[in-house]
A tleap script that builds the chain and sets N, CA, C and O, in Angstrom:
source leaprc.protein.ff14SB
mol = sequence {
  NMET VAL THR GLY THR MET ARG LEU SER ILE
  ARG LEU HIE GLY CYS ARG SER LEU LYS GLU
  LYS ARG ARG PRO ARG GLN MET LEU ARG ASP
  ARG ILE ARG ASN ARG PHE LYS VAL ALA VAL
  ALA GLU VAL ASP ASP GLN ASP THR TRP ASP
  LEU LEU THR MET GLY VAL ALA ALA VAL GLY
  PRO ASP ARG GLY PRO VAL GLU GLN VAL LEU
  GLN GLN VAL ALA ARG MET VAL GLU GLU PHE
  GLY VAL GLY GLU VAL LEU GLU ASP SER ILE
  LYS LEU HIE HIE CHIE
}
set mol.1.N position { -4.079 -8.087 -14.133 }
set mol.1.CA position { -3.384 -8.068 -12.887 }
set mol.1.C position { -4.073 -7.272 -11.832 }
set mol.1.O position { -4.623 -6.215 -12.138 }
set mol.2.N position { -4.076 -7.734 -10.561 }
set mol.2.CA position { -4.769 -7.179 -9.438 }
set mol.2.C position { -3.786 -6.963 -8.339 }
set mol.2.O position { -3.058 -7.897 -7.999 }
set mol.3.N position { -3.712 -5.790 -7.755 }
set mol.3.CA position { -2.941 -5.649 -6.549 }
set mol.3.C position { -3.947 -5.332 -5.375 }
set mol.3.O position { -4.924 -4.601 -5.537 }
set mol.4.N position { -3.644 -5.908 -4.247 }
set mol.4.CA position { -4.516 -5.613 -3.141 }
set mol.4.C position { -3.728 -5.122 -1.966 }
set mol.4.O position { -2.653 -5.647 -1.678 }
set mol.5.N position { -4.219 -4.154 -1.297 }
set mol.5.CA position { -3.614 -3.636 -0.052 }
set mol.5.C position { -4.570 -3.647 1.065 }
set mol.5.O position { -5.778 -3.474 0.898 }
set mol.6.N position { -3.974 -3.868 2.289 }
set mol.6.CA position { -4.867 -3.843 3.444 }
set mol.6.C position { -4.043 -3.117 4.492 }
set mol.6.O position { -2.828 -3.257 4.632 }
set mol.7.N position { -4.840 -2.313 5.227 }
set mol.7.CA position { -4.380 -1.482 6.363 }
set mol.7.C position { -4.921 -2.260 7.554 }
set mol.7.O position { -6.116 -2.537 7.660 }
set mol.8.N position { -4.018 -2.591 8.423 }
set mol.8.CA position { -4.410 -3.588 9.577 }
set mol.8.C position { -3.954 -2.855 10.849 }
set mol.8.O position { -2.752 -2.730 11.086 }
set mol.9.N position { -4.906 -2.365 11.676 }
set mol.9.CA position { -4.632 -1.715 12.942 }
set mol.9.C position { -4.990 -2.579 14.119 }
set mol.9.O position { -6.105 -3.095 14.199 }
set mol.10.N position { -4.111 -2.733 14.982 }
set mol.10.CA position { -4.249 -3.674 16.135 }
set mol.10.C position { -3.883 -3.025 17.450 }
set mol.10.O position { -2.780 -2.505 17.616 }
set mol.11.N position { -4.834 -3.060 18.399 }
set mol.11.CA position { -4.531 -2.540 19.723 }
set mol.11.C position { -3.838 -3.705 20.456 }
set mol.11.O position { -4.497 -4.709 20.726 }
set mol.12.N position { -2.603 -3.619 20.772 }
set mol.12.CA position { -1.740 -4.690 21.362 }
set mol.12.C position { -2.146 -4.802 22.833 }
set mol.12.O position { -2.404 -3.814 23.521 }
set mol.13.N position { -2.188 -6.093 23.284 }
set mol.13.CA position { -2.385 -6.424 24.667 }
set mol.13.C position { -1.012 -6.473 25.395 }
set mol.13.O position { -0.072 -7.077 24.878 }
set mol.14.N position { -0.893 -5.850 26.573 }
set mol.14.CA position { 0.241 -6.007 27.402 }
set mol.14.C position { 1.434 -5.239 27.049 }
set mol.14.O position { 2.438 -5.391 27.745 }
set mol.15.N position { 1.454 -4.426 26.048 }
set mol.15.CA position { 2.584 -3.603 25.677 }
set mol.15.C position { 2.566 -2.360 26.463 }
set mol.15.O position { 1.547 -1.670 26.485 }
set mol.16.N position { 3.656 -2.022 27.127 }
set mol.16.CA position { 3.801 -0.763 27.935 }
set mol.16.C position { 4.913 0.101 27.459 }
set mol.16.O position { 5.141 1.172 28.023 }
set mol.17.N position { 5.624 -0.317 26.436 }
set mol.17.CA position { 6.706 0.542 25.829 }
set mol.17.C position { 6.975 0.189 24.406 }
set mol.17.O position { 6.525 -0.849 23.918 }
set mol.18.N position { 7.727 1.065 23.709 }
set mol.18.CA position { 7.976 0.768 22.314 }
set mol.18.C position { 8.920 -0.538 22.222 }
set mol.18.O position { 8.849 -1.287 21.248 }
set mol.19.N position { 9.765 -0.756 23.240 }
set mol.19.CA position { 10.561 -1.962 23.295 }
set mol.19.C position { 9.660 -3.218 23.410 }
set mol.19.O position { 9.938 -4.212 22.740 }
set mol.20.N position { 8.660 -3.205 24.184 }
set mol.20.CA position { 7.723 -4.343 24.266 }
set mol.20.C position { 6.970 -4.610 23.029 }
set mol.20.O position { 6.618 -5.755 22.744 }
set mol.21.N position { 6.682 -3.479 22.203 }
set mol.21.CA position { 5.953 -3.589 20.975 }
set mol.21.C position { 6.753 -4.271 19.920 }
set mol.21.O position { 6.174 -4.838 18.993 }
set mol.22.N position { 8.105 -4.247 20.012 }
set mol.22.CA position { 8.962 -4.840 18.999 }
set mol.22.C position { 8.720 -6.378 18.733 }
set mol.22.O position { 8.687 -6.830 17.589 }
set mol.23.N position { 8.559 -7.118 19.814 }
set mol.23.CA position { 8.356 -8.627 19.681 }
set mol.23.C position { 7.089 -8.956 18.941 }
set mol.23.O position { 7.201 -9.664 17.940 }
set mol.24.N position { 5.879 -8.527 19.309 }
set mol.24.CA position { 4.727 -8.826 18.621 }
set mol.24.C position { 4.768 -8.346 17.139 }
set mol.24.O position { 4.273 -9.037 16.248 }
set mol.25.N position { 5.373 -7.139 16.893 }
set mol.25.CA position { 5.432 -6.591 15.505 }
set mol.25.C position { 6.363 -7.492 14.628 }
set mol.25.O position { 6.060 -7.701 13.453 }
set mol.26.N position { 7.389 -7.979 15.131 }
set mol.26.CA position { 8.281 -8.811 14.355 }
set mol.26.C position { 7.713 -10.212 14.176 }
set mol.26.O position { 7.848 -10.831 13.120 }
set mol.27.N position { 7.078 -10.690 15.232 }
set mol.27.CA position { 6.521 -12.031 15.113 }
set mol.27.C position { 5.337 -12.030 14.113 }
set mol.27.O position { 5.254 -12.966 13.318 }
set mol.28.N position { 4.443 -11.067 14.105 }
set mol.28.CA position { 3.330 -10.965 13.190 }
set mol.28.C position { 3.874 -10.859 11.740 }
set mol.28.O position { 3.497 -11.626 10.854 }
set mol.29.N position { 4.776 -9.872 11.545 }
set mol.29.CA position { 5.379 -9.593 10.297 }
set mol.29.C position { 5.977 -10.841 9.676 }
set mol.29.O position { 5.716 -11.134 8.509 }
set mol.30.N position { 6.752 -11.559 10.410 }
set mol.30.CA position { 7.452 -12.742 9.997 }
set mol.30.C position { 6.403 -13.897 9.632 }
set mol.30.O position { 6.485 -14.534 8.582 }
set mol.31.N position { 5.524 -14.085 10.487 }
set mol.31.CA position { 4.485 -15.092 10.189 }
set mol.31.C position { 3.538 -14.834 8.978 }
set mol.31.O position { 3.136 -15.738 8.245 }
set mol.32.N position { 3.224 -13.533 8.837 }
set mol.32.CA position { 2.380 -13.215 7.683 }
set mol.32.C position { 3.137 -13.484 6.431 }
set mol.32.O position { 2.682 -14.167 5.514 }
set mol.33.N position { 4.430 -12.865 6.424 }
set mol.33.CA position { 5.308 -13.090 5.200 }
set mol.33.C position { 5.489 -14.540 4.863 }
set mol.33.O position { 5.329 -14.948 3.713 }
set mol.34.N position { 5.819 -15.311 5.853 }
set mol.34.CA position { 6.111 -16.742 5.630 }
set mol.34.C position { 4.962 -17.626 5.104 }
set mol.34.O position { 5.067 -18.478 4.223 }
set mol.35.N position { 3.885 -17.301 5.761 }
set mol.35.CA position { 2.612 -18.160 5.583 }
set mol.35.C position { 1.888 -17.718 4.208 }
set mol.35.O position { 1.427 -18.568 3.447 }
set mol.36.N position { 1.819 -16.374 3.947 }
set mol.36.CA position { 1.111 -15.936 2.835 }
set mol.36.C position { 1.851 -15.411 1.681 }
set mol.36.O position { 1.229 -15.140 0.654 }
set mol.37.N position { 3.145 -15.237 1.754 }
set mol.37.CA position { 4.058 -14.747 0.701 }
set mol.37.C position { 3.503 -13.386 0.173 }
set mol.37.O position { 3.242 -13.201 -1.016 }
set mol.38.N position { 3.352 -12.501 1.096 }
set mol.38.CA position { 2.906 -11.076 0.790 }
set mol.38.C position { 3.889 -10.082 1.382 }
set mol.38.O position { 4.731 -10.473 2.191 }
set mol.39.N position { 3.819 -8.909 1.039 }
set mol.39.CA position { 4.555 -7.801 1.594 }
set mol.39.C position { 3.938 -7.282 2.793 }
set mol.39.O position { 2.721 -7.093 2.809 }
set mol.40.N position { 4.764 -6.997 3.944 }
set mol.40.CA position { 4.264 -6.507 5.168 }
set mol.40.C position { 5.202 -5.392 5.705 }
set mol.40.O position { 6.422 -5.538 5.641 }
set mol.41.N position { 4.672 -4.353 6.201 }
set mol.41.CA position { 5.445 -3.264 6.781 }
set mol.41.C position { 4.648 -2.622 7.904 }
set mol.41.O position { 3.419 -2.638 7.825 }
set mol.42.N position { 5.229 -2.082 8.900 }
set mol.42.CA position { 4.560 -1.160 9.805 }
set mol.42.C position { 4.512 0.224 9.053 }
set mol.42.O position { 5.522 0.756 8.594 }
set mol.43.N position { 3.272 0.748 8.972 }
set mol.43.CA position { 3.122 1.870 8.084 }
set mol.43.C position { 2.635 3.088 8.874 }
set mol.43.O position { 2.577 4.168 8.287 }
set mol.44.N position { 2.289 3.000 10.128 }
set mol.44.CA position { 1.816 4.152 10.937 }
set mol.44.C position { 1.974 3.779 12.388 }
set mol.44.O position { 2.174 2.623 12.763 }
set mol.45.N position { 1.868 4.871 13.220 }
set mol.45.CA position { 1.807 4.704 14.659 }
set mol.45.C position { 3.094 4.042 15.330 }
set mol.45.O position { 3.043 3.388 16.371 }
set mol.46.N position { 4.213 4.287 14.626 }
set mol.46.CA position { 5.482 3.803 15.063 }
set mol.46.C position { 5.873 4.275 16.459 }
set mol.46.O position { 6.626 3.585 17.146 }
set mol.47.N position { 5.358 5.485 16.915 }
set mol.47.CA position { 5.676 5.997 18.202 }
set mol.47.C position { 4.609 5.754 19.248 }
set mol.47.O position { 4.639 6.350 20.325 }
set mol.48.N position { 3.620 4.834 18.920 }
set mol.48.CA position { 2.573 4.566 19.879 }
set mol.48.C position { 2.754 3.160 20.277 }
set mol.48.O position { 2.647 2.259 19.444 }
set mol.49.N position { 3.046 2.915 21.614 }
set mol.49.CA position { 3.468 1.682 22.047 }
set mol.49.C position { 2.381 0.585 22.096 }
set mol.49.O position { 2.713 -0.600 22.071 }
set mol.50.N position { 1.098 0.958 22.165 }
set mol.50.CA position { 0.057 -0.072 22.221 }
set mol.50.C position { -0.740 -0.258 20.897 }
set mol.50.O position { -1.682 -1.049 20.840 }
set mol.51.N position { -0.360 0.452 19.888 }
set mol.51.CA position { -1.095 0.433 18.563 }
set mol.51.C position { -0.151 0.065 17.475 }
set mol.51.O position { 0.844 0.755 17.251 }
set mol.52.N position { -0.428 -0.977 16.808 }
set mol.52.CA position { 0.403 -1.493 15.642 }
set mol.52.C position { -0.498 -1.374 14.365 }
set mol.52.O position { -1.586 -1.939 14.257 }
set mol.53.N position { 0.078 -0.573 13.406 }
set mol.53.CA position { -0.613 -0.437 12.144 }
set mol.53.C position { 0.264 -0.926 11.045 }
set mol.53.O position { 1.329 -0.353 10.814 }
set mol.54.N position { -0.142 -1.989 10.336 }
set mol.54.CA position { 0.662 -2.630 9.320 }
set mol.54.C position { -0.015 -2.515 8.006 }
set mol.54.O position { -1.245 -2.507 7.960 }
set mol.55.N position { 0.718 -2.424 6.920 }
set mol.55.CA position { 0.296 -2.565 5.594 }
set mol.55.C position { 0.706 -3.884 5.008 }
set mol.55.O position { 1.826 -4.362 5.187 }
set mol.56.N position { -0.264 -4.471 4.284 }
set mol.56.CA position { -0.048 -5.759 3.699 }
set mol.56.C position { -0.380 -5.626 2.201 }
set mol.56.O position { -1.415 -5.056 1.854 }
set mol.57.N position { 0.456 -6.127 1.336 }
set mol.57.CA position { 0.198 -6.012 -0.099 }
set mol.57.C position { 0.307 -7.418 -0.795 }
set mol.57.O position { 1.202 -8.204 -0.482 }
set mol.58.N position { -0.578 -7.688 -1.693 }
set mol.58.CA position { -0.546 -8.922 -2.493 }
set mol.58.C position { -0.857 -8.686 -3.974 }
set mol.58.O position { -1.620 -7.777 -4.301 }
set mol.59.N position { -0.301 -9.458 -4.840 }
set mol.59.CA position { -0.531 -9.349 -6.257 }
set mol.59.C position { -0.981 -10.680 -6.840 }
set mol.59.O position { -0.537 -11.750 -6.425 }
set mol.60.N position { -1.819 -10.584 -7.751 }
set mol.60.CA position { -2.384 -11.849 -8.456 }
set mol.60.C position { -3.034 -11.546 -9.802 }
set mol.60.O position { -3.166 -10.390 -10.202 }
set mol.61.N position { -3.425 -12.584 -10.470 }
set mol.61.CA position { -4.052 -12.461 -11.773 }
set mol.61.C position { -5.522 -11.981 -11.691 }
set mol.61.O position { -6.017 -11.303 -12.591 }
set mol.62.N position { -6.218 -12.360 -10.558 }
set mol.62.CA position { -7.570 -12.055 -10.456 }
set mol.62.C position { -7.922 -11.561 -9.084 }
set mol.62.O position { -7.193 -11.783 -8.117 }
set mol.63.N position { -9.113 -10.851 -9.003 }
set mol.63.CA position { -9.535 -10.174 -7.767 }
set mol.63.C position { -9.752 -11.276 -6.650 }
set mol.63.O position { -9.315 -11.073 -5.518 }
set mol.64.N position { -10.369 -12.345 -6.940 }
set mol.64.CA position { -10.725 -13.413 -5.913 }
set mol.64.C position { -9.540 -13.847 -5.070 }
set mol.64.O position { -9.552 -13.670 -3.852 }
set mol.65.N position { -8.554 -14.393 -5.673 }
set mol.65.CA position { -7.454 -14.905 -4.859 }
set mol.65.C position { -6.763 -13.834 -4.066 }
set mol.65.O position { -6.343 -14.109 -2.941 }
set mol.66.N position { -6.618 -12.661 -4.559 }
set mol.66.CA position { -5.903 -11.572 -3.796 }
set mol.66.C position { -6.721 -11.111 -2.642 }
set mol.66.O position { -6.189 -10.878 -1.556 }
set mol.67.N position { -8.073 -10.966 -2.855 }
set mol.67.CA position { -8.906 -10.621 -1.726 }
set mol.67.C position { -9.004 -11.701 -0.716 }
set mol.67.O position { -9.065 -11.426 0.483 }
set mol.68.N position { -9.022 -12.934 -1.159 }
set mol.68.CA position { -9.040 -14.120 -0.181 }
set mol.68.C position { -7.803 -14.148 0.675 }
set mol.68.O position { -7.886 -14.412 1.875 }
set mol.69.N position { -6.601 -13.869 0.058 }
set mol.69.CA position { -5.367 -13.941 0.848 }
set mol.69.C position { -5.354 -12.837 1.942 }
set mol.69.O position { -4.937 -13.101 3.070 }
set mol.70.N position { -5.800 -11.626 1.621 }
set mol.70.CA position { -5.851 -10.554 2.550 }
set mol.70.C position { -6.786 -10.884 3.602 }
set mol.70.O position { -6.447 -10.635 4.759 }
set mol.71.N position { -7.886 -11.394 3.380 }
set mol.71.CA position { -8.971 -11.696 4.355 }
set mol.71.C position { -8.369 -12.808 5.311 }
set mol.71.O position { -8.606 -12.775 6.519 }
set mol.72.N position { -7.630 -13.733 4.770 }
set mol.72.CA position { -6.954 -14.841 5.532 }
set mol.72.C position { -5.961 -14.229 6.535 }
set mol.72.O position { -5.854 -14.657 7.685 }
set mol.73.N position { -5.251 -13.223 6.051 }
set mol.73.CA position { -4.273 -12.560 6.852 }
set mol.73.C position { -4.849 -11.886 8.119 }
set mol.73.O position { -4.330 -11.965 9.232 }
set mol.74.N position { -5.991 -11.210 7.817 }
set mol.74.CA position { -6.733 -10.563 8.881 }
set mol.74.C position { -7.289 -11.487 9.968 }
set mol.74.O position { -7.278 -11.195 11.164 }
set mol.75.N position { -7.801 -12.685 9.431 }
set mol.75.CA position { -8.316 -13.756 10.329 }
set mol.75.C position { -7.147 -14.295 11.151 }
set mol.75.O position { -7.305 -14.463 12.360 }
set mol.76.N position { -5.976 -14.575 10.558 }
set mol.76.CA position { -4.861 -15.091 11.225 }
set mol.76.C position { -4.453 -14.243 12.401 }
set mol.76.O position { -4.246 -14.705 13.523 }
set mol.77.N position { -4.347 -12.913 12.057 }
set mol.77.CA position { -3.938 -11.939 13.079 }
set mol.77.C position { -4.879 -11.968 14.196 }
set mol.77.O position { -4.451 -11.984 15.350 }
set mol.78.N position { -6.218 -11.976 13.922 }
set mol.78.CA position { -7.170 -11.943 14.995 }
set mol.78.C position { -7.082 -13.200 15.878 }
set mol.78.O position { -7.176 -13.102 17.101 }
set mol.79.N position { -6.900 -14.385 15.260 }
set mol.79.CA position { -6.755 -15.646 15.931 }
set mol.79.C position { -5.562 -15.781 16.688 }
set mol.79.O position { -5.536 -16.527 17.667 }
set mol.80.N position { -4.425 -15.030 16.270 }
set mol.80.CA position { -3.174 -15.104 16.908 }
set mol.80.C position { -3.260 -14.588 18.435 }
set mol.80.O position { -2.598 -15.100 19.338 }
set mol.81.N position { -4.090 -13.589 18.603 }
set mol.81.CA position { -4.429 -13.174 19.951 }
set mol.81.C position { -3.377 -12.155 20.558 }
set mol.81.O position { -3.300 -12.038 21.781 }
set mol.82.N position { -2.647 -11.489 19.794 }
set mol.82.CA position { -1.673 -10.472 20.397 }
set mol.82.C position { -2.427 -9.099 20.695 }
set mol.82.O position { -1.959 -8.225 21.425 }
set mol.83.N position { -3.600 -9.024 20.067 }
set mol.83.CA position { -4.382 -7.704 20.375 }
set mol.83.C position { -5.725 -7.743 19.692 }
set mol.83.O position { -6.120 -8.750 19.104 }
set mol.84.N position { -6.378 -6.691 19.775 }
set mol.84.CA position { -7.758 -6.507 19.183 }
set mol.84.C position { -7.614 -5.801 17.754 }
set mol.84.O position { -7.084 -4.693 17.666 }
set mol.85.N position { -8.059 -6.417 16.747 }
set mol.85.CA position { -8.045 -5.773 15.387 }
set mol.85.C position { -9.129 -4.735 15.422 }
set mol.85.O position { -10.310 -5.013 15.630 }
set mol.86.N position { -8.648 -3.469 15.198 }
set mol.86.CA position { -9.449 -2.285 15.091 }
set mol.86.C position { -9.941 -1.990 13.638 }
set mol.86.O position { -11.033 -1.495 13.362 }
set mol.87.N position { -9.039 -2.343 12.809 }
set mol.87.CA position { -9.370 -1.947 11.344 }
set mol.87.C position { -8.632 -3.086 10.429 }
set mol.87.O position { -7.521 -3.522 10.730 }
set mol.88.N position { -9.319 -3.494 9.355 }
set mol.88.CA position { -8.837 -4.345 8.354 }
set mol.88.C position { -9.247 -4.018 7.019 }
set mol.88.O position { -9.830 -4.878 6.359 }
set mol.89.N position { -9.005 -2.822 6.513 }
set mol.89.CA position { -9.597 -2.260 5.354 }
set mol.89.C position { -8.789 -2.664 4.104 }
set mol.89.O position { -7.597 -2.380 3.989 }
set mol.90.N position { -9.513 -3.363 3.142 }
set mol.90.CA position { -8.906 -3.872 1.986 }
set mol.90.C position { -9.294 -3.047 0.787 }
set mol.90.O position { -10.459 -2.711 0.577 }
set mol.91.N position { -8.225 -2.713 -0.038 }
set mol.91.CA position { -8.495 -2.050 -1.353 }
set mol.91.C position { -7.892 -2.866 -2.476 }
set mol.91.O position { -6.775 -3.376 -2.387 }
set mol.92.N position { -8.652 -2.966 -3.506 }
set mol.92.CA position { -8.189 -3.708 -4.679 }
set mol.92.C position { -7.962 -2.785 -5.876 }
set mol.92.O position { -8.803 -1.932 -6.163 }
set mol.93.N position { -6.883 -2.938 -6.550 }
set mol.93.CA position { -6.526 -2.070 -7.740 }
set mol.93.C position { -6.356 -2.974 -8.996 }
set mol.93.O position { -5.528 -3.884 -8.998 }
set mol.94.N position { -7.141 -2.711 -10.043 }
set mol.94.CA position { -6.981 -3.447 -11.318 }
set mol.94.C position { -6.034 -2.737 -12.207 }
set mol.94.O position { -6.106 -1.517 -12.353 }
set mol.95.N position { -5.142 -3.471 -12.808 }
set mol.95.CA position { -4.116 -2.853 -13.815 }
set mol.95.C position { -4.243 -3.472 -15.069 }
set mol.95.O position { -3.520 -3.125 -16.004 }
savepdb mol mol.pdb
quit
């Protein structure tokens, strides 16, 4: 079994308050969960209005599919256009 985690940091476009940050955060979280069936949560920078840091976790039998899903998540977020992806570091753990 392999678990993969990804830290995804995004500089949000057009957010000027924590209230404005809520919409892109929820939209990204829901789309990632629904499309890729992975766990997603905001893991850092909760008090920073223009920076969104999310953690994404996936589980699978082999390294390849887990890594591929996490890479697809990063690409989708970048293509979605809500902000600039600053970091998308992936770590894989074999159990």
